[in-house]
PQR file with spaces between the fields and no chain letter, atoms N, CA, C, O and H, PARSE charges and radii, in Angstrom:
ATOM       1  N    MET     1      18.520   10.846   -2.863 -0.4000 1.5000
ATOM       2  CA   MET     1      17.602    9.856   -2.486 -0.0000 2.0000
ATOM       3  C    MET     1      16.409    9.590   -2.381  0.5500 1.7000
ATOM       4  O    MET     1      15.685   10.370   -1.763 -0.5500 1.4000
ATOM       5  N    LYS     2      15.925    8.503   -2.915 -0.4000 1.5000
ATOM       6  CA   LYS     2      14.761    8.694   -3.040 -0.0000 2.0000
ATOM       7  C    LYS     2      13.968    7.574   -1.573  0.5500 1.7000
ATOM       8  O    LYS     2      14.309    6.410   -1.363 -0.5500 1.4000
ATOM       9  H    LYS     2      16.513    7.869   -3.416  0.4000 1.0000
ATOM      10  N    LEU     3      13.113    8.192   -0.926 -0.4000 1.5000
ATOM      11  CA   LEU     3      12.070    7.430    0.162 -0.0000 2.0000
ATOM      12  C    LEU     3      11.272    6.523   -0.295  0.5500 1.7000
ATOM      13  O    LEU     3      11.319    5.363    0.115 -0.5500 1.4000
ATOM      14  H    LEU     3      12.836    9.137   -1.097  0.4000 1.0000
ATOM      15  N    PHE     4      10.450    6.927   -1.185 -0.4000 1.5000
ATOM      16  CA   PHE     4       9.544    6.881   -2.163 -0.0000 2.0000
ATOM      17  C    PHE     4       9.181    6.588   -3.297  0.5500 1.7000
ATOM      18  O    PHE     4       9.306    7.530   -4.080 -0.5500 1.4000
ATOM      19  H    PHE     4      10.412    7.869   -1.518  0.4000 1.0000
ATOM      20  N    GLN     5       8.725    5.550   -3.788 -0.4000 1.5000
ATOM      21  CA   GLN     5       8.704    4.956   -5.254 -0.0000 2.0000
ATOM      22  C    GLN     5       7.810    6.236   -6.146  0.5500 1.7000
ATOM      23  O    GLN     5       6.793    6.827   -5.782 -0.5500 1.4000
ATOM      24  H    GLN     5       8.624    4.785   -3.152  0.4000 1.0000
ATOM      25  N    THR     6       8.439    6.365   -7.160 -0.4000 1.5000
ATOM      26  CA   THR     6       7.584    7.988   -7.559 -0.0000 2.0000
ATOM      27  C    THR     6       6.586    7.590   -8.812  0.5500 1.7000
ATOM      28  O    THR     6       6.259    8.458   -9.622 -0.5500 1.4000
ATOM      29  H    THR     6       9.265    5.885   -7.455  0.4000 1.0000
ATOM      30  N    SER     7       6.137    6.281   -8.922 -0.4000 1.5000
ATOM      31  CA   SER     7       5.440    5.697   -9.881 -0.0000 2.0000
ATOM      32  C    SER     7       4.057    4.825   -8.917  0.5500 1.7000
ATOM      33  O    SER     7       3.583    3.787   -9.378 -0.5500 1.4000
ATOM      34  H    SER     7       6.403    5.577   -8.264  0.4000 1.0000
ATOM      35  N    ILE     8       3.478    5.491   -7.409 -0.4000 1.5000
ATOM      36  CA   ILE     8       2.671    5.006   -7.142 -0.0000 2.0000
ATOM      37  C    ILE     8       0.950    4.675   -7.838  0.5500 1.7000
ATOM      38  O    ILE     8       0.418    5.775   -7.690 -0.5500 1.4000
ATOM      39  H    ILE     8       3.863    6.334   -7.035  0.4000 1.0000
ATOM      40  N    GLU     9       0.353    4.150   -8.203 -0.4000 1.5000
ATOM      41  CA   GLU     9      -0.774    3.822   -8.466 -0.0000 2.0000
ATOM      42  C    GLU     9      -1.780    4.768   -7.874  0.5500 1.7000
ATOM      43  O    GLU     9      -1.616    4.788   -6.654 -0.5500 1.4000
ATOM      44  H    GLU     9       0.785    3.256   -8.324  0.4000 1.0000
ATOM      45  N    PRO    10      -2.665    5.486   -8.219 -0.5600 1.5000
ATOM      46  CA   PRO    10      -3.571    6.267   -7.201  0.2800 2.0000
ATOM      47  C    PRO    10      -4.888    5.209   -6.702  0.5500 1.7000
ATOM      48  O    PRO    10      -5.557    4.466   -7.420 -0.5500 1.4000
ATOM      49  N    ARG    11      -4.997    5.459   -5.069 -0.4000 1.5000
ATOM      50  CA   ARG    11      -6.024    4.884   -4.763 -0.0000 2.0000
ATOM      51  C    ARG    11      -6.561    6.050   -3.175  0.5500 1.7000
ATOM      52  O    ARG    11      -5.905    6.749   -2.402 -0.5500 1.4000
ATOM      53  H    ARG    11      -4.454    6.063   -4.486  0.4000 1.0000
ATOM      54  N    CYS    12      -8.009    5.741   -3.306 -0.4000 1.5000
ATOM      55  CA   CYS    12      -8.453    6.834   -2.521 -0.0000 2.0000
ATOM      56  C    CYS    12      -7.786    6.195   -1.794  0.5500 1.7000
ATOM      57  O    CYS    12      -6.783    6.881   -1.600 -0.5500 1.4000
ATOM      58  H    CYS    12      -8.542    5.173   -3.934  0.4000 1.0000
ATOM      59  N    ALA    13      -7.669    4.869   -1.005 -0.4000 1.5000
ATOM      60  CA   ALA    13      -7.447    3.699    0.365 -0.0000 2.0000
ATOM      61  C    ALA    13      -6.089    4.797    0.993  0.5500 1.7000
ATOM      62  O    ALA    13      -6.046    4.907    2.218 -0.5500 1.4000
ATOM      63  H    ALA    13      -8.484    4.312   -1.163  0.4000 1.0000
ATOM      64  N    TYR    14      -4.954    5.628    0.108 -0.4000 1.5000
ATOM      65  CA   TYR    14      -3.969    6.006    0.381 -0.0000 2.0000
ATOM      66  C    TYR    14      -4.031    7.384    0.138  0.5500 1.7000
ATOM      67  O    TYR    14      -2.892    7.823    0.301 -0.5500 1.4000
ATOM      68  H    TYR    14      -4.989    5.539   -0.887  0.4000 1.0000
ATOM      69  N    CYS    15      -4.982    8.484   -0.243 -0.4000 1.5000
ATOM      70  CA   CYS    15      -4.999    9.667   -0.469 -0.0000 2.0000
ATOM      71  C    CYS    15      -5.181   10.558    0.859  0.5500 1.7000
ATOM      72  O    CYS    15      -5.806   10.211    1.862 -0.5500 1.4000
ATOM      73  H    CYS    15      -5.906    8.127   -0.375  0.4000 1.0000
ATOM      74  N    ALA    16      -4.489   11.814    0.656 -0.4000 1.5000
ATOM      75  CA   ALA    16      -4.294   12.615    1.898 -0.0000 2.0000
ATOM      76  C    ALA    16      -5.633   13.179    2.059  0.5500 1.7000
ATOM      77  O    ALA    16      -5.933   13.543    3.196 -0.5500 1.4000
ATOM      78  H    ALA    16      -3.982   12.096   -0.158  0.4000 1.0000
ATOM      79  N    LYS    17      -6.577   13.330    1.025 -0.4000 1.5000
ATOM      80  CA   LYS    17      -8.101   13.895    1.062 -0.0000 2.0000
ATOM      81  C    LYS    17      -8.888   12.649    1.680  0.5500 1.7000
ATOM      82  O    LYS    17      -9.775   13.061    2.427 -0.5500 1.4000
ATOM      83  H    LYS    17      -6.333   13.034    0.101  0.4000 1.0000
ATOM      84  N    GLY    18      -8.857   11.664    1.627 -0.4000 1.5000
ATOM      85  CA   GLY    18      -9.776   10.861    2.144 -0.0000 2.0000
ATOM      86  C    GLY    18      -9.402   10.298    3.763  0.5500 1.7000
ATOM      87  O    GLY    18      -8.336   10.229    4.376 -0.5500 1.4000
ATOM      88  H    GLY    18      -8.137   11.329    1.020  0.4000 1.0000
ATOM      89  N    ARG    19     -10.811    9.941    4.120 -0.4000 1.5000
ATOM      90  CA   ARG    19     -10.492    9.300    5.638 -0.0000 2.0000
ATOM      91  C    ARG    19     -11.303    7.859    5.180  0.5500 1.7000
ATOM      92  O    ARG    19     -12.182    7.656    4.343 -0.5500 1.4000
ATOM      93  H    ARG    19     -11.676    9.997    3.622  0.4000 1.0000
ATOM      94  N    GLU    20     -10.644    7.035    6.052 -0.4000 1.5000
ATOM      95  CA   GLU    20     -11.507    5.595    6.238 -0.0000 2.0000
ATOM      96  C    GLU    20     -12.335    5.568    6.479  0.5500 1.7000
ATOM      97  O    GLU    20     -12.429    6.180    7.543 -0.5500 1.4000
ATOM      98  H    GLU    20      -9.930    7.200    6.733  0.4000 1.0000
ATOM      99  N    LEU    21     -13.289    5.181    6.161 -0.4000 1.5000
ATOM     100  CA   LEU    21     -14.565    4.902    6.608 -0.0000 2.0000
ATOM     101  C    LEU    21     -15.155    3.365    7.379  0.5500 1.7000
ATOM     102  O    LEU    21     -15.511    3.263    8.553 -0.5500 1.4000
ATOM     103  H    LEU    21     -13.213    4.683    5.297  0.4000 1.0000
ATOM     104  N    ASP    22     -15.135    2.469    6.539 -0.4000 1.5000
ATOM     105  CA   ASP    22     -14.519    0.779    6.995 -0.0000 2.0000
ATOM     106  C    ASP    22     -13.438    0.653    5.958  0.5500 1.7000
ATOM     107  O    ASP    22     -12.766    1.525    5.408 -0.5500 1.4000
ATOM     108  H    ASP    22     -14.846    2.551    5.585  0.4000 1.0000
ATOM     109  N    GLN    23     -13.441   -1.172    5.781 -0.4000 1.5000
ATOM     110  CA   GLN    23     -12.564   -1.913    5.369 -0.0000 2.0000
ATOM     111  C    GLN    23     -12.143   -1.738    3.724  0.5500 1.7000
ATOM     112  O    GLN    23     -11.179   -1.973    2.996 -0.5500 1.4000
ATOM     113  H    GLN    23     -13.986   -1.881    6.227  0.4000 1.0000
ATOM     114  N    ASP    24     -13.550   -1.154    3.627 -0.4000 1.5000
ATOM     115  CA   ASP    24     -13.299   -0.968    1.744 -0.0000 2.0000
ATOM     116  C    ASP    24     -13.747    0.272    1.433  0.5500 1.7000
ATOM     117  O    ASP    24     -13.534    0.609    0.268 -0.5500 1.4000
ATOM     118  H    ASP    24     -14.334   -0.963    4.218  0.4000 1.0000
ATOM     119  N    GLN    25     -14.439    1.239    2.295 -0.4000 1.5000
ATOM     120  CA   GLN    25     -14.800    2.586    2.025 -0.0000 2.0000
ATOM     121  C    GLN    25     -14.155    3.515    2.609  0.5500 1.7000
ATOM     122  O    GLN    25     -13.680    3.413    3.740 -0.5500 1.4000
ATOM     123  H    GLN    25     -14.613    0.965    3.241  0.4000 1.0000
ATOM     124  N    VAL    26     -14.067    4.731    1.717 -0.4000 1.5000
ATOM     125  CA   VAL    26     -13.169    5.975    1.924 -0.0000 2.0000
ATOM     126  C    VAL    26     -14.028    6.959    2.312  0.5500 1.7000
ATOM     127  O    VAL    26     -15.219    6.657    2.231 -0.5500 1.4000
ATOM     128  H    VAL    26     -14.452    4.814    0.798  0.4000 1.0000
ATOM     129  N    VAL    27     -13.723    8.216    2.772 -0.4000 1.5000
ATOM     130  CA   VAL    27     -15.091    9.126    2.884 -0.0000 2.0000
ATOM     131  C    VAL    27     -13.964   10.283    2.291  0.5500 1.7000
ATOM     132  O    VAL    27     -13.118   10.718    3.072 -0.5500 1.4000
ATOM     133  H    VAL    27     -12.756    8.461    2.838  0.4000 1.0000
ATOM     134  N    CYS    28     -14.003   10.769    0.824 -0.4000 1.5000
ATOM     135  CA   CYS    28     -13.319   11.797    0.338 -0.0000 2.0000
ATOM     136  C    CYS    28     -14.274   13.163    0.124  0.5500 1.7000
ATOM     137  O    CYS    28     -15.395   13.340   -0.354 -0.5500 1.4000
ATOM     138  H    CYS    28     -14.691   10.416    0.189  0.4000 1.0000
ATOM     139  N    SER    29     -12.965   14.293    0.896 -0.4000 1.5000
ATOM     140  CA   SER    29     -13.522   15.461    0.807 -0.0000 2.0000
ATOM     141  C    SER    29     -14.097   16.207   -0.362  0.5500 1.7000
ATOM     142  O    SER    29     -14.925   17.115   -0.280 -0.5500 1.4000
ATOM     143  H    SER    29     -12.055   14.149    1.284  0.4000 1.0000
ATOM     144  N    LYS    30     -13.436   15.605   -1.724 -0.4000 1.5000
ATOM     145  CA   LYS    30     -14.018   15.762   -2.995 -0.0000 2.0000
ATOM     146  C    LYS    30     -15.388   15.432   -3.625  0.5500 1.7000
ATOM     147  O    LYS    30     -16.270   16.079   -4.190 -0.5500 1.4000
ATOM     148  H    LYS    30     -12.764   14.868   -1.790  0.4000 1.0000
ATOM     149  N    LYS    31     -15.160   14.008   -3.243 -0.4000 1.5000
ATOM     150  CA   LYS    31     -16.401   13.211   -3.612 -0.0000 2.0000
ATOM     151  C    LYS    31     -17.350   12.488   -2.891  0.5500 1.7000
ATOM     152  O    LYS    31     -18.416   12.017   -3.288 -0.5500 1.4000
ATOM     153  H    LYS    31     -14.444   13.483   -2.783  0.4000 1.0000
ATOM     154  N    GLY    32     -16.875   12.457   -1.861 -0.4000 1.5000
ATOM     155  CA   GLY    32     -18.107   11.806   -0.889 -0.0000 2.0000
ATOM     156  C    GLY    32     -17.001   10.144   -0.104  0.5500 1.7000
ATOM     157  O    GLY    32     -15.856    9.830    0.221 -0.5500 1.4000
ATOM     158  H    GLY    32     -16.010   12.840   -1.538  0.4000 1.0000
ATOM     159  N    VAL    33     -18.321    9.630   -0.174 -0.4000 1.5000
ATOM     160  CA   VAL    33     -18.083    8.078    0.051 -0.0000 2.0000
ATOM     161  C    VAL    33     -17.631    7.304   -1.742  0.5500 1.7000
ATOM     162  O    VAL    33     -18.248    7.323   -2.806 -0.5500 1.4000
ATOM     163  H    VAL    33     -19.251    9.885   -0.438  0.4000 1.0000
ATOM     164  N    MET    34     -16.398    6.748   -1.371 -0.4000 1.5000
ATOM     165  CA   MET    34     -15.703    6.205   -2.816 -0.0000 2.0000
ATOM     166  C    MET    34     -15.444    4.947   -2.067  0.5500 1.7000
ATOM     167  O    MET    34     -15.512    4.620   -0.882 -0.5500 1.4000
ATOM     168  H    MET    34     -15.897    6.733   -0.506  0.4000 1.0000
ATOM     169  N    SER    35     -15.064    4.250   -3.383 -0.4000 1.5000
ATOM     170  CA   SER    35     -14.450    2.442   -2.705 -0.0000 2.0000
ATOM     171  C    SER    35     -13.013    2.765   -2.305  0.5500 1.7000
ATOM     172  O    SER    35     -12.897    3.984   -2.435 -0.5500 1.4000
ATOM     173  H    SER    35     -15.009    4.516   -4.346  0.4000 1.0000
ATOM     174  N    GLY    36     -12.031    2.314   -1.939 -0.4000 1.5000
ATOM     175  CA   GLY    36     -10.707    2.297   -1.475 -0.0000 2.0000
ATOM     176  C    GLY    36     -10.179    2.012   -2.682  0.5500 1.7000
ATOM     177  O    GLY    36      -9.185    2.688   -2.947 -0.5500 1.4000
ATOM     178  H    GLY    36     -12.125    1.324   -1.834  0.4000 1.0000
ATOM     179  N    GLY    37     -10.602    1.031   -3.715 -0.4000 1.5000
ATOM     180  CA   GLY    37      -9.627    1.148   -5.066 -0.0000 2.0000
ATOM     181  C    GLY    37     -10.058    2.272   -5.797  0.5500 1.7000
ATOM     182  O    GLY    37      -8.953    2.782   -5.981 -0.5500 1.4000
ATOM     183  H    GLY    37     -11.410    0.481   -3.500  0.4000 1.0000
ATOM     184  N    SER    38     -10.707    2.893   -6.247 -0.4000 1.5000
ATOM     185  CA   SER    38     -10.771    4.120   -6.923 -0.0000 2.0000
ATOM     186  C    SER    38      -9.995    5.118   -6.644  0.5500 1.7000
ATOM     187  O    SER    38      -9.230    5.273   -5.692 -0.5500 1.4000
ATOM     188  H    SER    38     -11.605    2.478   -6.097  0.4000 1.0000
ATOM     189  N    SER    39     -10.329    6.048   -7.874 -0.4000 1.5000
ATOM     190  CA   SER    39      -9.731    6.992   -7.450 -0.0000 2.0000
ATOM     191  C    SER    39     -10.174    8.781   -8.386  0.5500 1.7000
ATOM     192  O    SER    39     -10.903    8.858   -9.375 -0.5500 1.4000
ATOM     193  H    SER    39     -10.951    5.922   -8.647  0.4000 1.0000
ATOM     194  N    CYS    40      -9.614    9.753   -7.824 -0.4000 1.5000
ATOM     195  CA   CYS    40     -10.183   10.714   -9.327 -0.0000 2.0000
ATOM     196  C    CYS    40      -8.584   11.592   -9.272  0.5500 1.7000
ATOM     197  O    CYS    40      -7.519   11.387   -8.689 -0.5500 1.4000
ATOM     198  H    CYS    40      -9.022    9.691   -7.021  0.4000 1.0000
ATOM     199  N    PRO    41      -9.173   12.788  -10.343 -0.5600 1.5000
ATOM     200  CA   PRO    41      -7.783   13.695  -10.409  0.2800 2.0000
ATOM     201  C    PRO    41      -7.454   14.782   -9.240  0.5500 1.7000
ATOM     202  O    PRO    41      -6.490   15.542   -9.332 -0.5500 1.4000
ATOM     203  N    SER    42      -8.175   14.781   -8.348 -0.4000 1.5000
ATOM     204  CA   SER    42      -7.928   15.374   -7.378 -0.0000 2.0000
ATOM     205  C    SER    42      -6.650   14.473   -6.162  0.5500 1.7000
ATOM     206  O    SER    42      -6.292   14.981   -5.099 -0.5500 1.4000
ATOM     207  H    SER    42      -8.958   14.164   -8.274  0.4000 1.0000
ATOM     208  N    PHE    43      -6.312   13.519   -6.518 -0.4000 1.5000
ATOM     209  CA   PHE    43      -5.376   12.570   -5.803 -0.0000 2.0000
ATOM     210  C    PHE    43      -3.924   13.020   -5.174  0.5500 1.7000
ATOM     211  O    PHE    43      -2.897   13.060   -5.851 -0.5500 1.4000
ATOM     212  H    PHE    43      -6.603   13.106   -7.381  0.4000 1.0000
ATOM     213  N    ARG    44      -3.985   13.322   -3.911 -0.4000 1.5000
ATOM     214  CA   ARG    44      -2.613   13.588   -3.434 -0.0000 2.0000
ATOM     215  C    ARG    44      -2.082   12.081   -2.353  0.5500 1.7000
ATOM     216  O    ARG    44      -2.504   11.519   -1.342 -0.5500 1.4000
ATOM     217  H    ARG    44      -4.820   13.290   -3.360  0.4000 1.0000
ATOM     218  N    TYR    45      -1.106   11.949   -3.170 -0.4000 1.5000
ATOM     219  CA   TYR    45      -0.208   10.402   -1.973 -0.0000 2.0000
ATOM     220  C    TYR    45      -0.545   10.900   -0.626  0.5500 1.7000
ATOM     221  O    TYR    45      -0.861   12.080   -0.473 -0.5500 1.4000
ATOM     222  H    TYR    45      -0.764   12.406   -3.991  0.4000 1.0000
ATOM     223  N    ASP    46      -0.507   10.266    0.129 -0.4000 1.5000
ATOM     224  CA   ASP    46      -0.083   10.274    1.622 -0.0000 2.0000
ATOM     225  C    ASP    46       0.462    9.307    1.919  0.5500 1.7000
ATOM     226  O    ASP    46      -0.427    8.479    2.119 -0.5500 1.4000
ATOM     227  H    ASP    46      -0.250    9.307    0.006  0.4000 1.0000
ATOM     228  N    PRO    47       1.704    8.729    2.133 -0.5600 1.5000
ATOM     229  CA   PRO    47       2.866    7.796    2.569  0.2800 2.0000
ATOM     230  C    PRO    47       2.325    6.816    3.406  0.5500 1.7000
ATOM     231  O    PRO    47       2.255    5.600    3.226 -0.5500 1.4000
ATOM     232  N    LEU    48       1.761    7.860    4.831 -0.4000 1.5000
ATOM     233  CA   LEU    48       1.739    7.404    5.904 -0.0000 2.0000
ATOM     234  C    LEU    48       0.384    6.383    6.064  0.5500 1.7000
ATOM     235  O    LEU    48       0.121    5.625    6.997 -0.5500 1.4000
ATOM     236  H    LEU    48       1.819    8.847    4.977  0.4000 1.0000
ATOM     237  N    LYS    49      -0.360    6.636    4.842 -0.4000 1.5000
ATOM     238  CA   LYS    49      -1.353    5.550    5.221 -0.0000 2.0000
ATOM     239  C    LYS    49      -1.568    3.996    4.218  0.5500 1.7000
ATOM     240  O    LYS    49      -2.263    3.012    4.471 -0.5500 1.4000
ATOM     241  H    LYS    49      -0.146    7.252    4.084  0.4000 1.0000
ATOM     242  N    ARG    50      -0.491    4.336    2.800 -0.4000 1.5000
ATOM     243  CA   ARG    50      -0.099    3.164    2.635 -0.0000 2.0000
ATOM     244  C    ARG    50       0.304    1.811    3.294  0.5500 1.7000
ATOM     245  O    ARG    50       1.100    2.049    4.202 -0.5500 1.4000
ATOM     246  H    ARG    50       0.074    5.136    2.595  0.4000 1.0000
ATOM     247  N    VAL    51       0.146    0.984    3.218 -0.4000 1.5000
ATOM     248  CA   VAL    51       0.315   -0.269    4.035 -0.0000 2.0000
ATOM     249  C    VAL    51       1.456   -1.100    3.049  0.5500 1.7000
ATOM     250  O    VAL    51       0.810   -1.834    2.302 -0.5500 1.4000
ATOM     251  H    VAL    51      -0.501    0.791    2.481  0.4000 1.0000
ATOM     252  N    PRO    52       2.532   -1.198    2.861 -0.5600 1.5000
ATOM     253  CA   PRO    52       3.328   -2.110    1.743  0.2800 2.0000
ATOM     254  C    PRO    52       3.104   -3.318    2.166  0.5500 1.7000
ATOM     255  O    PRO    52       3.198   -3.628    3.353 -0.5500 1.4000
ATOM     256  N    PRO    53       2.713   -4.305    1.025 -0.5600 1.5000
ATOM     257  CA   PRO    53       2.672   -5.779    1.030  0.2800 2.0000
ATOM     258  C    PRO    53       3.804   -6.877    2.113  0.5500 1.7000
ATOM     259  O    PRO    53       4.980   -6.551    1.956 -0.5500 1.4000
ATOM     260  N    ARG    54       3.735   -7.299    2.475 -0.4000 1.5000
ATOM     261  CA   ARG    54       4.925   -8.082    3.648 -0.0000 2.0000
ATOM     262  C    ARG    54       5.344   -8.662    2.727  0.5500 1.7000
ATOM     263  O    ARG    54       4.748   -8.963    1.693 -0.5500 1.4000
ATOM     264  H    ARG    54       2.779   -7.565    2.602  0.4000 1.0000
ATOM     265  N    PRO    55       7.028   -8.988    3.198 -0.5600 1.5000
ATOM     266  CA   PRO    55       7.849   -9.570    2.322  0.2800 2.0000
ATOM     267  C    PRO    55       6.972  -11.074    2.504  0.5500 1.7000
ATOM     268  O    PRO    55       5.920  -11.473    3.003 -0.5500 1.4000
ATOM     269  N    ALA    56       8.409  -11.718    1.586 -0.4000 1.5000
ATOM     270  CA   ALA    56       7.658  -13.042    1.300 -0.0000 2.0000
ATOM     271  C    ALA    56       8.725  -13.702    2.369  0.5500 1.7000
ATOM     272  O    ALA    56       9.784  -13.174    2.710 -0.5500 1.4000
ATOM     273  H    ALA    56       9.264  -11.393    1.181  0.4000 1.0000
ATOM     274  N    LYS    57       8.146  -15.148    2.887 -0.4000 1.5000
ATOM     275  CA   LYS    57       9.003  -15.912    3.346 -0.0000 2.0000
ATOM     276  C    LYS    57      10.526  -17.104    2.947  0.5500 1.7000
ATOM     277  O    LYS    57      10.641  -17.987    2.097 -0.5500 1.4000
ATOM     278  H    LYS    57       7.286  -15.576    2.611  0.4000 1.0000
ATOM     279  N    LEU    58      11.223  -16.729    3.717 -0.4000 1.5000
ATOM     280  CA   LEU    58      11.928  -17.676    3.095 -0.0000 2.0000
ATOM     281  C    LEU    58      11.464  -19.478    3.222  0.5500 1.7000
ATOM     282  O    LEU    58      11.358  -20.089    4.285 -0.5500 1.4000
ATOM     283  H    LEU    58      11.130  -16.012    4.408  0.4000 1.0000
ATOM     284  N    SER    59      11.333  -19.818    2.400 -0.4000 1.5000
ATOM     285  CA   SER    59      10.968  -21.597    2.719 -0.0000 2.0000
ATOM     286  C    SER    59      12.135  -22.250    2.713  0.5500 1.7000
ATOM     287  O    SER    59      12.862  -22.351    1.724 -0.5500 1.4000
ATOM     288  H    SER    59      11.419  -19.322    1.536  0.4000 1.0000
ATOM     289  N    THR    60      12.422  -22.856    4.145 -0.4000 1.5000
ATOM     290  CA   THR    60      13.664  -23.585    4.933 -0.0000 2.0000
ATOM     291  C    THR    60      13.808  -25.116    4.471  0.5500 1.7000
ATOM     292  O    THR    60      14.799  -25.839    4.370 -0.5500 1.4000
ATOM     293  H    THR    60      11.832  -22.775    4.948  0.4000 1.0000
ATOM     294  N    VAL    61      12.146  -25.382    4.176 -0.4000 1.5000
ATOM     295  CA   VAL    61      11.965  -26.635    4.371 -0.0000 2.0000
ATOM     296  C    VAL    61      13.075  -27.576    3.907  0.5500 1.7000
ATOM     297  O    VAL    61      13.608  -28.369    4.684 -0.5500 1.4000
ATOM     298  H    VAL    61      11.341  -24.795    4.258  0.4000 1.0000
ATOM     299  N    SER    62      13.580  -27.411    1.954 -0.4000 1.5000
ATOM     300  CA   SER    62      14.689  -28.198    1.157 -0.0000 2.0000
ATOM     301  C    SER    62      15.761  -27.774    1.928  0.5500 1.7000
ATOM     302  O    SER    62      16.654  -28.618    2.001 -0.5500 1.4000
ATOM     303  H    SER    62      13.147  -26.768    1.323  0.4000 1.0000
ATOM     304  N    LEU    63      16.005  -26.522    2.652 -0.4000 1.5000
ATOM     305  CA   LEU    63      17.683  -26.124    2.747 -0.0000 2.0000
ATOM     306  C    LEU    63      18.209  -27.543    3.913  0.5500 1.7000
ATOM     307  O    LEU    63      17.305  -28.144    4.494 -0.5500 1.4000
ATOM     308  H    LEU    63      15.279  -25.837    2.593  0.4000 1.0000
ATOM     309  N    SER    64      19.515  -27.917    4.128 -0.4000 1.5000
ATOM     310  CA   SER    64      19.851  -28.523    5.527 -0.0000 2.0000
ATOM     311  C    SER    64      21.194  -28.056    5.821  0.5500 1.7000
ATOM     312  O    SER    64      21.717  -27.332    4.974 -0.5500 1.4000
ATOM     313  H    SER    64      20.249  -27.429    3.655  0.4000 1.0000
ATOM     314  N    ASP    65      21.783  -28.315    6.774 -0.4000 1.5000
ATOM     315  CA   ASP    65      22.922  -27.553    7.198 -0.0000 2.0000
ATOM     316  C    ASP    65      24.064  -27.503    6.353  0.5500 1.7000
ATOM     317  O    ASP    65      25.019  -26.726    6.332 -0.5500 1.4000
ATOM     318  H    ASP    65      21.358  -28.903    7.463  0.4000 1.0000
ATOM     319  N    GLU    66      23.718  -28.675    5.535 -0.4000 1.5000
ATOM     320  CA   GLU    66      25.257  -28.558    4.476 -0.0000 2.0000
ATOM     321  C    GLU    66      25.362  -27.538    3.340  0.5500 1.7000
ATOM     322  O    GLU    66      26.429  -27.097    2.912 -0.5500 1.4000
ATOM     323  H    GLU    66      22.943  -29.306    5.553  0.4000 1.0000
ATOM     324  N    ASP    67      24.258  -27.239    2.938 -0.4000 1.5000
ATOM     325  CA   ASP    67      23.385  -25.683    2.486 -0.0000 2.0000
ATOM     326  C    ASP    67      24.436  -24.609    2.888  0.5500 1.7000
ATOM     327  O    ASP    67      24.855  -23.756    2.106 -0.5500 1.4000
ATOM     328  H    ASP    67      23.392  -27.597    3.286  0.4000 1.0000
ATOM     329  N    PHE    68      24.851  -24.748    4.294 -0.4000 1.5000
ATOM     330  CA   PHE    68      25.309  -23.407    4.963 -0.0000 2.0000
ATOM     331  C    PHE    68      26.682  -23.378    5.184  0.5500 1.7000
ATOM     332  O    PHE    68      27.019  -22.348    5.768 -0.5500 1.4000
ATOM     333  H    PHE    68      24.510  -25.441    4.929  0.4000 1.0000
ATOM     334  N    LYS    69      27.988  -24.466    4.818 -0.4000 1.5000
ATOM     335  CA   LYS    69      29.158  -24.481    4.791 -0.0000 2.0000
ATOM     336  C    LYS    69      29.577  -24.604    3.781  0.5500 1.7000
ATOM     337  O    LYS    69      29.178  -25.118    2.736 -0.5500 1.4000
ATOM     338  H    LYS    69      27.715  -25.303    4.344  0.4000 1.0000
ATOM     339  N    LEU    70      30.888  -23.849    4.253 -0.4000 1.5000
ATOM     340  CA   LEU    70      31.968  -23.506    2.728 -0.0000 2.0000
ATOM     341  C    LEU    70      33.297  -24.213    2.374  0.5500 1.7000
ATOM     342  O    LEU    70      33.908  -23.902    1.352 -0.5500 1.4000
ATOM     343  H    LEU    70      31.212  -23.432    5.102  0.4000 1.0000
């Protein structure tokens, strides 16, 4: 069973070698200060740093009680 996706796009924001400096910048132990969206060949994925996108909300405006009756 796989817990994580196998094709993660490399980004400095969730690399094991980087530490968050501020909202958009990361301090990398290899390259120094980098943009959070950039990457380098020494990228190593850290699943605890990645924040998954929020799930879509269900739009209930057009639903009625009759939609839920069998």
